[in-house]
PAMARKE-42965 format. One record per residue: x, y, z negated of N, C-alpha, C in turn. Coordinates in steps of 0.05 Angstrom, whole numbers, plus 5000, padded with zeros to 4 digits. Layout:
N
XYZXYZXYZ/...
# end
This chain:
197
547185735157547285895143549885865122/552186125113552586105096552286105075/552585985058552586135030552886325019/551186595004552786734999554986714974/557186834958558586794944556286804912/558286674894555686654873558386824863/560487004847561587094834562287434833/563187564829564087854827566487864833/566987864869571187964874571488194860/570488464855572088614842573588454813/571388364794571688134778575388064786/574487904805576787664813579887774823/578388004834581288154829582688164823/581588314812582988354773584488204755/583188074758583287824738586687704760/585987714785589687524799590387794796/590788014799593188214794593888264771/592588124757593888074730595687914726/594287734730596687474740599687614758/598387704769600987724789602287874774/601588054763602688254752606188244735/603788074712605387914696606987694698/606387584723609087304728609487344757/609987494774609787624797609487364816/609787364845609387264857609786944871/612586994864611986674857613086544838/612786664810611986494788609986524775/606586544796605486474796603786274818/601586084801601585834808597785874821/596185684832595585684846593185554819/594785384805592585364786593185654764/594285754759594486024733592286214762/592186184786589886334791586686224783/587085934786585085884799583285874760/585485844737584885974719583486164702/585586354716585286634713581586754715/582686594746578786824767575986524758/577286334748574186154745573985984770/574886074791573985944819576185774817/574685574828576085364851577585414872/580185204873581785334904580185354927/577285284927576385264955575285574952/573485544930572485794933574486044935/577686064915579386224931580486204962/580086074965581485975002579186165022/577486115005574586175035574886385028/575086605003575486755001577187075015/578786975006581587055003584986885024/584086685037584586545067587186385049/589086435031590786305019592486504992/593586344986595086574957596186904955/598286824989597887084995596787335002/594487205017592787355026589587444984/590187314974589787314953591287664948/594187584932596987704933596388064943/596488044966597088234982593088394968/591388304967590088394961588888534928/591088384918590988504885592088704888/595588574908597288854911595289224925/594089234945593189484955590289554920/588589204905587789394881589789634870/592089494858594289564844594589864853/594689764871596090144890594290344876/591790244897590090444892588890584871/589190394857588490424812591390604805/593490614815595190834810595491044826/594791104855594991294863591891444852/589191364853587091424836587291504810/589891554794590691554760592091754765/592891844787594292124787592592274803/590992194805588692344835586692484799/585792434786585192354752586292684743/588392534748589992784727590393034731/590492974762590393314783587493424768/585493324769582593434776582293354753/583493354729583093434700585493734686/587893794696589494064692587894144719/589094434701588394684714591894744728/593794694716595794734730597794414742/597094344774598694084779600494094768/602594214754605994134741605793974723/602494184702602093924684601493724688/599393634710598393314714601393144711/603793344727605193024742606393034709/606093284690607793124662605892944656/603992964650600992794635601892604651/601792504673603692244688606292004679/607592374682610592204672609492174625/607692264628607392174591605691884581/605091964607602091614609605391374611/604991434632607791134643609491254610/610291404603612491354575611291194555/609291244547607491114532605790854543/605290794565605290494567608190344569/609590474572613490364576612690294543/613290524530612990574496611790274479/609290244481607490034472607489844474/609189724494608489434514608589414532/606389634549605689464574607389414597/609589514586612489544610613989444598/613989274579616489054571615588744581/612388714579610188564597610588444613/611088704625610588754661611488994674/613488924690614389254707611689304727/612789354743609989494755610589284779/608889264792607889034816608489204841/609389514840610389534876612889324859/614289474840617489454845617689054837/615988944831615988634836616688644866/613788734886613488754899615288684916/617389024912619889014930622188754916/621588704894624288424887623988264909/621088164901621487884903619287844942/618288104955618188014977618688105007/619188534997619288725021621688575038/623388515027625888435051623588225080/622288055065622287875086619287815092/616588035088614288025082613488315099/612888305122612188505137609288665106/608488575113605488595103605688765078/607188585056608888715018610088955033/611888905047613889215048612389345062/609389415079608989715094606389715067/605789595051603889635019606589735001/607289664998610389884986610790165001/610990175005612590415027609890475033/607590365031604290575034604390695008/605190604976604890724945607690904942/610390874961611690964948611491264968/609791274990610491515005608391685002/604891514975603291584969602691774948/605291644936606091794908607891954909/611091964933611892154927609992474951/608092314963607092604972604992764950/603692644933601192714903604692884888/605692684886607592904875608493174883/609993154898610393374923609393584927/605393554922604393644940603793914907/603293604884602493814858605294064857/608194034858609594104849610294384866/608994424891608394464907607094764896/604294614888601894764879602694894856/605394834847605594954824606995224826/608295164842610195374863609395594870/607095514882604295714893603995874862/602695814843601895964824604295934794/606295914803609396094787610095964764/608995654770609195424739611295234743/612395274773614995154779617295444803/618995274791621595494800621195404833/621995874838621595804868623995784878/626295604869628195544882628195254884/626495074868626394814880625494744896/625894524906624794404937621794254923/620394204932618094074911617693804925/619193704951618593554962620793374949/623993444942625393274934624393274902/623993454894623893384868620793154853/618793084872616992944864618892694883/619692574894622092434912623092304877/625592504864625892364844624292484823/621992484820620592384788618592154794/618692024822617691834834619791574827/622591634831624391434832625491354803/624991664785625691554751622791434741/620991504754619491354739618891104740/619790904775620390714777623190664756/624390754761626890674736626290634711/624290794698623790654670622690434667/621290374687619190024687622089794677/624189864703627589794689625989794668/627590014662630290104634627189954616/624489944621623089744592622789484594/624089274609624289184620626188984603/627089194597630789124567630389214546/626789104545625689334508628089424496/628589694512631289894497630289944476/627790014455625690154440624990374446/622690474427622090784432623390924443/625991004425626091174418628191254447/628891084464629991044497626891184504/625491034510623091114523622591444515/622891464487623291714480625191974498/626491864501629992154512627692034539/627491834552628991844571625891914587/623291994570621592244587623092464584/623792574546624092874557626092914571/628592804582629792844602629492954632/626192694633624592774665623992984662/622492984630620593344635622593654644/624693534621626193734620627093834652/627593634669627993644693624493814723/621593904706620593944716620594284708/621994354682622294574679625394774689/626594644692629194664693629394844736/631894984736632895094755634794794756/636594754777639394604786641094744776/
# end
């Protein structure tokens, strides 16, 4: 009989995700993963196949967490447009207070390192982008029905713009521009949710 796993898989995935998120796929060694997770190579390989398999599992966890975060904001805001604003502000604060400076969006990292040559990573990136764009577009469309988002705007295009801008915010934060620059970026992005073209 196979021995039962003697570790918390969700904790191992979370620990691995932190390393991949901070160091990237190429910059992360198996030794880094062993140190972060507390598991030996054999246990990691037995559970996840190899470094690539663990990376994909960690990327799935990151994507699920990001999409769930927006869903929770939708559930706690009566106005769906306010949920989009809250998400923008949240990512702005993360960037301003250091998180974004230490690690870029893990999906951006996957795009830069793997998506061109790795079908599995590319598929996950697409799931994230389509999921987030769809969620934001749906929130803005619901805002139109409530009268809180301009009727003459395309909510799908606006959702795509917000999502692309947030990816740009991640890149901006890596250059350490200072809190004022982040605040200005966020304020400008929030204005696009209120004004007609």
